[in-house]
C-alpha positions as CSV (number, residue, x, y, z in Angstrom):
1,M,102.1,-47.7,-160.6
2,S,103.8,-50.6,-159.0
3,N,103.1,-54.1,-160.3
4,K,104.2,-55.8,-157.1
5,K,101.9,-58.2,-155.2
6,V,102.3,-59.8,-151.9
7,A,101.6,-63.6,-151.3
8,G,100.9,-64.4,-154.9
9,A,103.0,-62.3,-157.2
10,S,106.4,-63.5,-158.4
11,S,109.3,-61.2,-159.3
12,S,112.3,-61.7,-161.4
13,K,113.8,-58.2,-160.7
14,A,116.9,-57.7,-158.6
15,S,116.6,-57.2,-154.9
16,E,117.5,-53.5,-155.2
17,T,114.7,-52.9,-157.8
18,R,112.2,-54.7,-155.5
19,E,113.0,-52.5,-152.6
20,Q,112.4,-49.4,-154.7
21,D,109.2,-50.6,-156.3
22,A,107.4,-52.5,-153.4
23,P,106.0,-50.8,-150.3
24,A,108.3,-51.4,-147.3
25,T,105.5,-52.3,-144.9
26,L,101.9,-53.5,-144.7
27,T,99.3,-53.8,-142.0
28,P,96.5,-56.4,-141.9
29,K,92.9,-55.4,-141.4
30,L,92.7,-57.4,-138.2
31,R,95.4,-57.5,-135.5
32,F,95.3,-59.0,-132.0
33,P,95.0,-56.2,-129.3
34,E,98.6,-56.5,-128.1
35,F,99.9,-55.8,-131.6
36,R,97.7,-53.0,-132.7
37,D,100.4,-50.5,-132.0
38,A,103.2,-52.7,-133.2
39,A,105.3,-52.0,-136.3
40,A,103.8,-52.7,-139.7
41,W,104.7,-55.9,-141.4
42,G,107.8,-56.0,-143.5
43,I,108.0,-57.2,-147.2
44,K,110.2,-60.2,-147.8
45,Q,110.8,-62.8,-150.4
46,F,110.4,-66.5,-149.5
47,D,114.1,-67.0,-150.2
48,D,114.8,-64.5,-147.3
49,L,112.8,-66.7,-145.0
50,F,113.6,-70.4,-145.7
51,T,115.4,-72.8,-148.0
52,I,113.4,-75.0,-150.4
53,G,114.5,-78.7,-150.5
54,S,113.7,-81.1,-153.4
55,G,112.4,-84.6,-152.9
56,R,114.2,-87.7,-154.0
57,D,113.5,-91.2,-155.3
58,Y,112.9,-93.7,-152.5
59,K,113.0,-96.9,-154.4
60,H,116.4,-97.9,-153.2
61,L,115.2,-97.8,-149.6
62,S,113.7,-100.6,-147.5
63,S,110.4,-100.7,-145.8
64,G,110.3,-99.0,-142.4
65,D,108.4,-96.5,-140.3
66,I,109.5,-93.2,-142.0
67,P,106.5,-91.8,-144.0
68,V,107.1,-90.9,-147.7
69,Y,105.0,-88.1,-149.1
70,G,104.3,-86.9,-152.7
71,S,102.2,-84.0,-153.9
72,G,99.0,-86.1,-153.3
73,G,99.9,-86.9,-149.7
74,Y,101.2,-90.0,-147.9
75,M,102.5,-92.8,-150.1
76,L,104.3,-95.5,-148.0
77,S,106.9,-95.9,-145.3
78,V,110.7,-96.5,-145.6
79,D,113.7,-97.0,-143.3
80,E,115.5,-93.6,-143.9
81,Y,114.5,-90.0,-143.7
82,L,115.3,-87.0,-145.8
83,Y,114.5,-84.4,-143.1
84,D,113.7,-84.3,-139.4
85,G,111.8,-81.4,-138.0
86,E,109.0,-79.0,-138.9
87,S,108.5,-78.3,-142.5
88,V,106.0,-76.8,-144.9
89,C,105.6,-78.7,-148.2
90,I,104.1,-77.7,-151.5
91,G,103.7,-79.8,-154.7
92,R,106.2,-79.3,-157.4
93,K,104.1,-81.2,-160.0
94,G,100.5,-82.4,-160.0
95,T,98.7,-81.2,-156.9
96,I,100.4,-77.8,-156.4
97,N,97.7,-76.1,-154.5
98,K,97.5,-78.1,-151.3
99,P,100.3,-77.3,-148.9
100,M,100.9,-79.6,-146.0
101,F,102.7,-79.3,-142.6
102,L,105.0,-82.1,-141.6
103,V,106.7,-82.7,-138.2
104,G,109.4,-85.2,-137.4
105,K,111.2,-87.5,-139.7
106,F,110.0,-87.9,-143.3
107,W,110.9,-88.4,-146.9
108,T,109.5,-86.6,-150.0
109,V,109.6,-87.7,-153.6
110,D,110.5,-85.4,-156.4
111,T,106.9,-84.1,-156.9
112,L,107.0,-82.4,-153.5
113,F,109.1,-79.6,-152.2
114,Y,109.9,-79.2,-148.5
115,T,111.2,-76.2,-146.6
116,H,113.9,-76.0,-144.0
117,S,116.5,-73.6,-142.4
118,F,113.9,-71.0,-141.4
119,K,115.1,-67.4,-140.7
120,E,113.1,-65.0,-138.6
121,C,109.9,-66.9,-139.3
122,L,108.0,-69.8,-137.7
123,P,107.2,-72.9,-139.8
124,K,103.6,-72.8,-138.6
125,F,103.3,-69.2,-139.7
126,V,104.8,-70.0,-143.1
127,F,102.2,-72.8,-143.4
128,S,99.5,-70.2,-142.9
129,M,101.0,-68.0,-145.6
130,F,101.2,-71.0,-148.0
131,Q,97.5,-71.6,-147.4
132,N,96.7,-68.0,-148.3
133,I,98.4,-68.2,-151.7
134,D,96.6,-69.0,-154.9
135,W,99.3,-71.4,-156.1
136,L,97.6,-72.1,-159.4
137,K,98.5,-68.6,-160.5
138,H,102.2,-69.7,-160.3
139,N,101.6,-72.7,-162.5
140,E,104.3,-72.9,-165.2
141,A,102.9,-75.7,-167.3
142,G,100.1,-76.0,-169.9
143,G,99.3,-79.6,-169.0
144,V,100.1,-81.1,-165.6
145,P,100.4,-78.2,-163.1
146,N,104.1,-77.4,-162.2
147,L,105.9,-75.1,-159.9
148,S,109.6,-74.2,-160.0
149,K,111.8,-73.6,-157.0
150,V,113.0,-70.2,-158.5
151,N,109.4,-69.0,-158.8
152,I,108.5,-69.9,-155.3
153,E,111.6,-68.3,-153.9
154,K,110.7,-64.9,-155.5
155,I,107.2,-64.7,-154.1
156,E,106.9,-61.7,-151.9
157,V,105.0,-61.7,-148.6
158,A,104.3,-59.5,-145.6
159,V,105.8,-60.8,-142.4
160,P,105.4,-59.5,-138.8
161,A,107.8,-59.9,-135.8
162,I,108.1,-63.4,-134.3
163,P,105.6,-62.8,-131.4
164,E,102.8,-61.8,-133.7
165,Q,103.6,-64.7,-136.0
166,Q,103.3,-67.0,-133.0
167,K,99.9,-65.5,-132.0
168,I,98.5,-65.9,-135.6
169,A,99.9,-69.4,-135.9
170,D,98.4,-70.5,-132.5
171,C,95.0,-69.0,-133.5
172,L,94.8,-70.7,-136.9
173,T,96.2,-74.0,-135.5
174,S,93.4,-74.0,-132.9
175,L,90.9,-73.5,-135.6
176,D,92.5,-76.2,-137.7
177,E,92.0,-78.6,-134.8
178,V,88.3,-77.7,-134.5
179,I,88.0,-78.3,-138.3
180,A,89.8,-81.6,-138.0
181,A,87.6,-82.8,-135.2
182,Q,84.5,-81.8,-137.2
183,R,85.9,-83.6,-140.2
184,Q,86.4,-86.8,-138.1
185,K,82.9,-86.5,-136.7
186,L,81.5,-86.3,-140.2
187,A,83.6,-89.3,-141.3
188,A,82.4,-91.3,-138.3
189,L,78.8,-90.6,-139.1
190,K,79.3,-91.6,-142.8
191,T,81.0,-94.8,-141.6
192,H,78.1,-95.5,-139.2
193,K,75.6,-95.0,-142.0
194,K,77.5,-97.4,-144.3
195,G,77.6,-100.1,-141.7
196,L,74.0,-99.6,-140.8
197,M,72.9,-99.9,-144.4
198,Q,74.8,-103.2,-144.7
199,Q,72.9,-104.5,-141.7
200,L,69.4,-103.2,-142.8
201,F,69.7,-104.9,-146.3
202,P,70.2,-108.6,-146.8
203,R,73.6,-109.9,-148.0
204,E,73.9,-111.2,-151.5
205,G,72.0,-114.5,-151.9
206,E,70.0,-113.9,-148.6
207,T,66.4,-112.8,-148.1
208,R,66.5,-111.5,-144.5
209,P,68.6,-108.5,-143.2
210,R,70.8,-109.0,-140.2
211,L,69.1,-106.1,-138.5
212,R,65.3,-105.6,-138.6
213,F,63.0,-103.2,-136.7
214,P,61.0,-105.0,-134.0
215,E,57.7,-104.6,-135.7
216,F,58.9,-106.4,-138.8
217,R,60.9,-109.3,-137.3
218,D,58.1,-111.8,-138.0
219,A,57.2,-110.2,-141.3
220,G,58.7,-112.9,-143.4
221,E,61.2,-113.1,-146.2
222,W,62.1,-110.2,-148.6
223,V,60.9,-110.9,-152.1
224,G,63.2,-110.9,-155.2
225,R,62.2,-108.8,-158.2
226,K,64.0,-107.5,-161.3
227,L,64.8,-103.8,-161.3
228,Q,62.5,-103.2,-164.3
229,E,59.6,-104.6,-162.2
230,L,60.2,-101.9,-159.6
231,L,60.0,-99.1,-162.2
232,E,57.2,-97.3,-163.9
233,T,59.6,-95.9,-166.5
234,V,63.2,-95.1,-167.4
235,I,64.1,-91.6,-168.6
236,D,67.0,-92.0,-171.1
237,N,68.1,-89.0,-173.0
238,R,71.5,-90.4,-173.9
239,G,72.8,-89.4,-177.3
240,K,71.1,-86.0,-177.0
241,T,73.6,-83.2,-176.3
242,P,71.5,-80.1,-175.7
243,P,72.6,-76.5,-176.4
244,L,73.4,-74.6,-173.2
245,S,71.9,-71.4,-171.9
246,A,72.9,-68.8,-169.3
247,N,70.0,-69.7,-167.1
248,G,66.8,-71.8,-167.0
249,Y,66.6,-75.5,-166.1
250,P,69.6,-76.9,-164.3
251,L,71.7,-79.5,-166.2
252,V,72.7,-82.1,-163.6
253,E,76.0,-83.9,-164.3
254,V,77.5,-86.8,-162.4
255,N,79.5,-84.6,-160.0
256,A,76.2,-83.3,-158.6
257,L,75.1,-86.9,-157.6
258,G,76.1,-89.1,-154.7
259,S,73.9,-87.9,-151.8
260,N,70.2,-88.1,-151.1
261,L,69.5,-84.8,-152.8
262,I,71.1,-83.3,-155.9
263,K,74.0,-81.0,-155.0
264,Y,72.8,-77.9,-156.8
265,N,75.9,-76.0,-155.8
266,K,77.7,-78.3,-158.3
267,V,75.4,-77.3,-161.1
268,S,76.8,-74.6,-163.4
269,K,75.1,-75.4,-166.8
270,F,71.5,-74.6,-167.8
271,I,69.0,-75.3,-170.5
272,D,66.4,-72.8,-171.8
273,E,62.7,-73.3,-171.9
274,D,62.5,-74.1,-175.6
275,T,65.3,-76.7,-175.5
276,H,63.7,-78.3,-172.4
277,R,60.4,-78.6,-174.1
278,N,61.5,-79.8,-177.5
279,W,64.9,-81.4,-177.3
280,F,64.5,-84.4,-175.0
281,R,62.7,-87.7,-175.2
282,G,61.6,-87.5,-171.5
283,H,61.9,-85.3,-168.5
284,V,62.7,-86.2,-164.9
285,K,60.2,-85.2,-162.1
286,P,60.3,-84.9,-158.3
287,G,60.7,-88.3,-156.9
288,D,62.7,-89.7,-159.7
289,I,66.1,-91.3,-159.0
290,L,69.0,-90.0,-161.1
291,F,71.5,-92.8,-161.8
292,S,75.0,-92.5,-163.4
293,T,75.6,-95.0,-166.2
294,V,79.1,-93.7,-167.2
295,G,82.2,-93.0,-165.2
296,A,81.2,-93.1,-161.5
297,I,78.8,-96.0,-162.0
298,A,75.7,-96.1,-159.8
299,E,76.1,-92.6,-158.2
300,C,72.5,-91.7,-157.3
301,S,70.4,-88.8,-156.1
302,L,66.7,-88.2,-155.6
303,V,65.0,-85.3,-157.5
304,C,63.2,-83.3,-154.8
305,D,63.2,-79.8,-156.4
306,K,60.0,-78.7,-158.0
307,N,62.1,-77.0,-160.6
308,E,62.7,-80.0,-162.8
309,P,66.4,-80.5,-163.7
310,V,67.7,-81.8,-167.0
311,I,70.0,-84.8,-166.9
312,A,73.3,-85.0,-168.8
313,Q,74.1,-87.8,-171.3
314,N,75.7,-90.1,-168.7
315,I,72.7,-90.1,-166.4
316,I,69.3,-91.8,-166.6
317,G,66.2,-91.2,-164.5
318,L,64.4,-94.1,-162.7
319,R,60.7,-93.6,-161.8
320,C,59.5,-96.1,-159.3
321,E,56.1,-97.8,-159.5
322,K,53.6,-96.9,-156.7
323,N,54.2,-99.9,-154.4
324,V,57.9,-99.0,-154.1
325,S,59.1,-96.3,-151.7
326,K,61.2,-93.8,-153.8
327,L,63.6,-93.1,-150.9
328,F,63.9,-96.8,-150.1
329,A,64.8,-97.5,-153.7
330,L,67.5,-94.9,-153.6
331,Y,69.1,-96.8,-150.6
332,L,68.5,-100.1,-152.2
333,L,70.5,-99.1,-155.3
334,T,73.4,-97.6,-153.3
335,V,73.9,-100.1,-150.5
336,E,77.4,-101.7,-151.0
337,Q,76.2,-105.2,-151.6
338,N,73.8,-104.1,-154.3
339,K,76.1,-101.5,-155.9
340,E,78.5,-104.5,-156.6
341,K,75.8,-105.9,-158.9
342,F,76.1,-102.9,-161.2
343,L,79.9,-102.9,-161.1
344,K,79.9,-106.6,-162.2
345,I,78.2,-105.7,-165.5
346,T,80.3,-102.6,-166.1
347,M,82.2,-102.4,-169.5
348,G,85.3,-100.5,-170.3
349,A,88.4,-99.7,-168.2
350,V,89.2,-96.1,-169.1
351,Q,85.6,-94.9,-169.2
352,P,83.5,-97.5,-167.5
353,S,79.8,-97.7,-168.6
354,I,76.8,-99.8,-168.0
355,K,74.0,-100.8,-170.4
356,V,70.5,-100.0,-169.3
357,S,69.2,-103.1,-171.1
358,Q,71.3,-105.2,-168.8
359,M,70.9,-103.3,-165.5
360,V,67.1,-103.5,-165.6
361,H,67.3,-107.3,-165.4
362,L,69.3,-107.3,-162.2
363,R,67.4,-108.8,-159.3
364,F,67.0,-107.2,-155.8
365,V,65.2,-108.3,-152.7
366,L,62.9,-105.9,-150.9
367,P,60.2,-106.0,-148.2
368,K,56.6,-104.8,-148.2
369,I,56.0,-101.0,-148.5
370,E,55.6,-100.5,-144.8
371,E,59.0,-101.9,-144.0
372,Q,60.5,-100.0,-146.9
373,Q,59.2,-96.7,-145.5
374,R,60.5,-97.5,-142.0
375,I,64.0,-98.2,-143.4
376,A,63.9,-95.1,-145.5
377,L,62.8,-93.0,-142.5
378,C,65.7,-94.3,-140.4
379,L,68.4,-93.7,-143.0
380,S,67.0,-90.3,-144.2
381,S,67.0,-89.1,-140.6
382,L,70.7,-90.1,-140.4
383,D,71.3,-88.3,-143.7
384,E,69.8,-85.1,-142.2
385,I,72.3,-85.3,-139.4
386,I,75.2,-85.9,-141.8
387,L,74.0,-82.9,-143.9
388,S,73.9,-80.7,-140.8
389,Q,77.4,-81.7,-139.8
390,S,78.7,-81.3,-143.3
391,T,77.2,-77.8,-143.4
392,K,78.9,-77.0,-140.1
393,L,82.2,-78.2,-141.5
394,E,81.8,-76.0,-144.6
395,A,80.9,-73.1,-142.3
396,L,84.1,-73.6,-140.3
397,K,86.2,-73.7,-143.4
398,T,84.6,-70.5,-144.7
399,H,85.2,-68.9,-141.3
400,K,88.8,-69.8,-141.5
401,K,89.2,-68.4,-145.0
402,G,87.6,-65.1,-144.0
403,L,89.7,-64.9,-140.9
404,M,92.9,-65.4,-142.9
405,Q,91.9,-62.7,-145.3
406,Q,91.7,-60.3,-142.3
407,L,94.8,-61.6,-140.5
408,F,97.0,-61.2,-143.6
409,P,97.5,-58.0,-145.6
410,S,95.7,-58.0,-148.9
411,P,98.0,-58.4,-152.0
412,E,96.2,-55.4,-153.6
413,E,97.4,-53.1,-150.9
414,T,100.8,-53.1,-152.3
415,E,99.7,-51.6,-155.6
416,A,100.4,-47.8,-155.7
């Protein structure tokens, strides 16, 4: 049985051995009509297709208009360039699983490889191949992820003739443009929401918002109250680390917060029935606000699922009293000018945290329940649009992933 793999397996054998062991050709599951009778794809190593260049230090350069990139993306601009043209880049250290396509003059630092001197392959097609590789499988370090030039050069891939490369690259580039446009639309909606919230809530030290719905323009000043006066209770299970189960009640951690609703797709830990009943001092219920007190301070979400979640040690539950709209309270706590209040009483630099005994004494201004509900309705309607557009973006990304799996031969097909 051959142990060769395409687009993901590395080889240290000599070229002659590779030619004997690996299949000579492959065919993808999906081909454009004009190529269905074309020759199968040939197997090549990356070092047969291009040369890998290493980044360099930029600190001796002056400020300019040439972008400098590292494995995390754009860093700054300088007055000289390392390469001019189309290039596919991949991280050498750090972020090694996010290839990027660059055009024109640029400079890369030593954490980012770039490619040049392409032979019988198009840079855009190489970019598609890079996106189809699980780079973390090629990680050579136990700590910070690391790739080596030698390892990358030995990766084997299936490659068609130039015309078919061009067709695939054009198709995926068009889809990338649709995804980019959708991403920009989503970003614009989020920016709009952020600006609208700042208008709908008073600035620090003020008791009237800059923007008010017509029916409330003569409703008077918003009233200042301590956070503890807005709450019926605080659910605080900190210091209690529960045993985990394979299923049961979802354990919500900070990465599942930050939007109106809990992101249950981020939940991967569970608590069984006995632990849920006997381990905790209190349980959150639908309508409670989950609030992060450690790390990402003031990340919030509303509990809307009838299946009560369990909160991790760095989260508390806030249950509003009856004259406070739960959804309004969520926006009240997360609007930029109010979130700053929590950040001002944060302790610790490495792992920032906040004391509940301090935060409940923070003062906020709010209107009567009718205006609270009107503001909450407006912002939640906008959130529904944002969620819809976010879902659409994820669907496009999933579609692209599935399409690439069909347009490129599967690595497993090379195993005898």
